[in-house]
C-alpha positions in Angstrom: 112.9 124.5 49.3 116.4 125.9 48.8 118.6 125.0 51.8 120.9 127.5 53.4 124.0 125.6 52.4 123.1 126.1 48.7 122.5 129.9 48.9 124.9 132.1 47.1 125.4 135.8 46.5 122.7 137.3 44.3 120.0 134.7 45.1 116.5 135.6 46.0 114.8 133.6 48.8 111.2 133.0 49.3 111.1 130.1 51.7 110.3 129.1 55.3 113.1 129.1 57.9 113.4 128.7 61.6 114.1 132.0 63.4 117.0 130.8 65.5 117.7 134.2 67.1 116.3 137.8 66.9 117.7 141.0 68.3 116.8 144.6 67.9 119.6 147.0 67.1 120.2 150.5 65.6 122.5 151.6 62.8 125.3 154.2 63.3 122.7 156.8 62.2 120.2 155.7 64.8 117.9 153.8 62.5 116.3 150.7 64.1 116.6 147.3 62.5 116.3 143.6 63.4 119.3 141.2 63.4 118.1 137.7 62.8 119.7 134.2 62.5 117.8 131.9 60.1 118.2 128.2 60.3 117.5 125.0 58.5 118.9 121.5 58.8 122.0 122.5 56.7 123.1 125.5 58.8 122.4 129.1 59.6 122.6 132.4 57.9 122.6 136.0 59.2 119.7 138.1 58.1 118.8 141.8 58.5 115.4 143.4 58.6 116.2 147.0 57.7 112.6 148.2 57.7 111.1 146.5 60.7 108.0 148.7 60.6 107.2 147.9 57.0 103.6 146.5 56.7 105.0 143.4 55.1 107.0 142.5 58.2 104.7 140.5 60.5 105.4 140.3 64.3 107.6 137.3 65.0 109.8 136.0 67.8 112.8 133.7 68.1 112.0 130.0 67.5 109.1 130.9 65.2 108.9 129.4 61.8 108.8 132.3 59.3 108.3 132.7 55.6 111.1 135.0 54.4 111.2 137.0 51.2 114.6 138.7 50.5 117.9 138.9 48.7 121.2 137.2 49.5 124.2 139.5 49.6 127.8 139.2 50.6 129.0 141.3 53.5 132.6 141.2 54.8 133.1 137.8 53.2 129.9 136.2 54.7 126.5 135.7 53.2 123.6 137.7 54.5 119.9 138.0 53.7 118.3 141.4 53.3 114.7 140.7 54.3 111.8 142.5 52.6 108.8 140.5 53.9 108.1 138.1 56.8 105.1 136.0 57.6 104.8 133.7 60.6 103.8 130.2 59.6 101.4 127.9 61.4 101.5 124.2 62.1 101.3 122.0 59.0 103.0 124.6 56.8 106.5 123.1 57.5 108.2 119.9 58.4 110.4 120.4 61.5 112.9 117.8 60.1 113.8 120.3 57.4 115.0 122.8 60.0 116.7 120.9 62.7 120.1 119.2 62.0 120.0 115.5 62.5 122.7 112.9 62.6 123.3 111.1 59.3 123.4 107.8 61.3 120.4 105.9 62.5 119.8 106.9 66.1 118.0 103.6 67.0 120.9 101.6 65.6 123.5 103.7 67.5 121.6 103.4 70.7 121.3 99.6 70.4 125.1 99.5 69.8 125.7 101.5 73.0 123.4 99.2 74.9 125.5 96.3 73.6 128.6 97.8 75.3 126.7 98.1 78.5 125.8 94.4 78.3 129.5 93.6 78.0 130.4 95.3 81.3 131.3 92.6 83.9 131.5 94.7 87.1 128.1 94.5 88.6 128.1 98.0 90.2 129.3 99.7 87.0 126.7 97.8 85.0 123.9 98.8 87.3 125.1 102.4 87.1 125.0 102.4 83.3 121.6 100.7 83.3 120.2 103.2 85.7 120.8 105.9 83.0 120.5 104.2 79.6 118.0 101.4 80.3 115.7 102.2 83.2 115.4 106.0 82.9 113.2 106.7 79.9 113.3 110.5 80.3 117.1 110.5 80.4 117.4 108.1 77.4 115.1 110.3 75.3 117.1 113.4 76.2 120.4 111.7 75.5 119.2 110.4 72.1 118.0 113.8 71.0 120.7 116.0 72.4 123.6 117.6 70.6 127.2 117.2 71.8 127.9 120.9 71.4 126.3 124.2 70.5 128.5 124.7 67.5 131.9 123.1 67.5 131.3 119.4 66.8 128.3 117.0 66.7 125.9 120.0 66.9 122.9 118.1 65.8 120.1 115.9 67.0 121.7 112.5 67.9 125.1 114.2 68.1 125.6 113.4 71.8 124.9 109.8 71.2 127.0 109.6 68.0 130.0 111.3 69.9 129.6 109.1 73.0 129.5 105.9 70.8 132.5 107.0 68.9 134.5 107.7 72.1 133.3 104.3 73.6 134.5 102.5 70.4 137.9 104.2 70.6 138.2 103.3 74.2 137.3 99.7 73.5 140.0 99.6 70.9 142.5 101.0 73.3 141.7 98.2 75.7 142.7 95.6 73.0 146.0 97.5 72.3 146.9 98.2 76.0 145.7 95.4 78.3 146.8 97.4 81.3 143.6 99.5 80.9 140.7 98.5 83.1 138.0 98.0 80.4 134.9 98.2 82.7 136.1 101.5 84.2 137.2 103.0 80.9 134.0 102.1 79.0 131.8 103.2 81.8 133.5 106.5 82.0 133.3 106.8 78.2 129.6 106.3 78.2 129.1 108.7 81.1 131.7 111.4 80.2 129.2 113.8 78.6 125.9 112.9 80.2 126.0 116.3 81.8 125.3 117.8 78.4 121.7 116.7 78.7 121.5 119.5 81.3 124.1 121.9 79.9 122.5 122.4 76.5 118.8 122.9 76.0 116.8 120.8 73.6 116.3 121.7 69.9 115.3 124.0 68.3 116.8 126.2 71.0 120.0 124.2 71.5 121.6 126.8 73.7 123.4 126.9 77.1 121.1 126.6 80.1 121.6 128.6 83.3 123.1 125.5 84.9 125.2 124.9 81.9 126.7 128.4 82.1 127.2 128.3 85.9 128.3 124.7 86.4 129.2 123.1 83.0 128.6 119.5 81.8 131.8 118.1 83.4 130.8 119.0 86.9 127.1 118.2 86.4 128.1 114.8 84.9 130.2 113.9 87.9 127.3 114.9 90.2 124.8 112.8 88.2 127.0 109.8 88.5 127.3 110.3 92.3 123.6 110.7 92.7 122.9 107.4 90.8 125.6 105.5 92.6 124.2 106.5 96.0 121.0 104.6 95.1 122.9 101.4 94.3 123.4 99.4 97.5 127.0 98.7 98.4 128.5 100.8 95.5 132.2 101.0 96.3 133.4 104.5 97.1 136.7 104.0 95.4 135.1 102.8 92.2 132.8 105.9 92.2 135.8 108.2 92.7 137.6 106.7 89.8 134.6 107.1 87.4 134.2 110.7 88.6 137.9 111.4 88.2 137.7 110.2 84.6 134.8 112.5 83.9 136.4 115.4 85.7 139.7 115.0 83.7 138.4 114.2 80.3 139.2 117.6 78.8 142.8 117.0 79.7 144.0 120.4 80.7 142.9 123.2 83.1 142.8 125.7 80.2 140.4 123.4 78.3 138.0 123.5 81.2 139.1 120.3 82.9 138.7 120.5 86.7 141.3 117.8 87.2 144.4 116.5 85.3 144.5 112.8 84.5 145.9 110.8 87.5 144.6 107.4 86.1 145.7 105.8 82.9 142.0 105.3 82.1 141.4 109.0 82.5 144.2 109.7 80.1 142.9 107.2 77.6 139.4 108.8 77.8 140.9 112.3 77.2 142.6 111.2 74.0 139.5 109.3 72.8 137.3 112.3 73.4 139.7 114.7 71.8 140.2 112.4 68.7 136.5 112.0 68.1 135.7 115.7 68.5 138.5 116.8 66.2 137.9 114.3 63.5 134.2 115.3 63.4 135.1 119.0 63.4 137.5 118.5 60.5 134.9 116.3 58.7 132.2 119.0 59.1 134.6 121.6 57.9 135.3 119.7 54.7 131.6 118.9 54.1 130.6 122.5 54.5 133.2 123.4 51.9 132.6 120.5 49.5 132.6 122.7 46.4 136.1 124.1 47.2 138.8 121.7 46.3 141.6 124.2 47.2 142.7 125.6 50.5 139.9 126.4 52.9 141.6 129.0 54.9 143.0 129.3 58.5 141.3 127.3 61.2 141.7 128.7 64.7 140.9 125.2 66.2 143.6 123.4 64.2 146.0 126.5 64.1 146.7 125.8 60.4 145.5 126.5 56.9 143.5 123.4 55.9 142.4 121.8 52.7 140.8 118.7 51.4 142.9 115.7 50.5 143.6 115.3 46.8 145.0 111.8 46.9 142.5 109.1 45.8 
């Protein structure tokens, strides 16, 4: 199988891909066509079915695994597949792991490391809160382990939410050694819970798209709600402690324009914001470099970083 990341202008494809998205459209001349997004574990590519009524084009839907025959061309600086034939594939013809992006790190190992941080929490209420999610709730644990941290921007792969959360937690733990004024139990609890709402905001793979609740409420609000619901089931959970955990979650994007309902009023909330931002941006830059590994020069302008970027040449 030739992966999408390895395709280049002029290639001919005859492989199985996941149909990530399908939309009917018409050209300026009124001719119908299908606009399709093909996906494998290395990325996605735009595809066009210019002759959708051709006998060689089988009926297919989004999230079907389809065998595609076509040519790779370049259009406005981006690669595109001009599809000639399509066949819907059945179970056993493909390995789902070839089509869904997965963390390069061992998910079991990462989860055990996260549980180790939970074990280090001394505050009995915060420890019970964390255990109610990550230890006792098997459905939540499964969803958390398999979720992405974002649809596209960073950690957009199976295990991405876990990898990002662990990265943020490690940074916060380091902050606590550097700045003893930080309340470690509060900060690490908030770090481990800051994105739990993403298990409800973004649907499971292979769809990996925003849910209705995700669009209407967002993961920050839903995460704060989830924490409140669990805390209400823990006898004697201090209201003030709950409010501080919720505040850290609500403020972790730092600014109103970044979708944060609150601005940091606690030093732990500020620390969480910086840890979250650091881990997200480092992963985004890493993915940018990895996706352009054949280009040792300038990679062009990045809207996120507001700069032209390139790989480091110093060894």
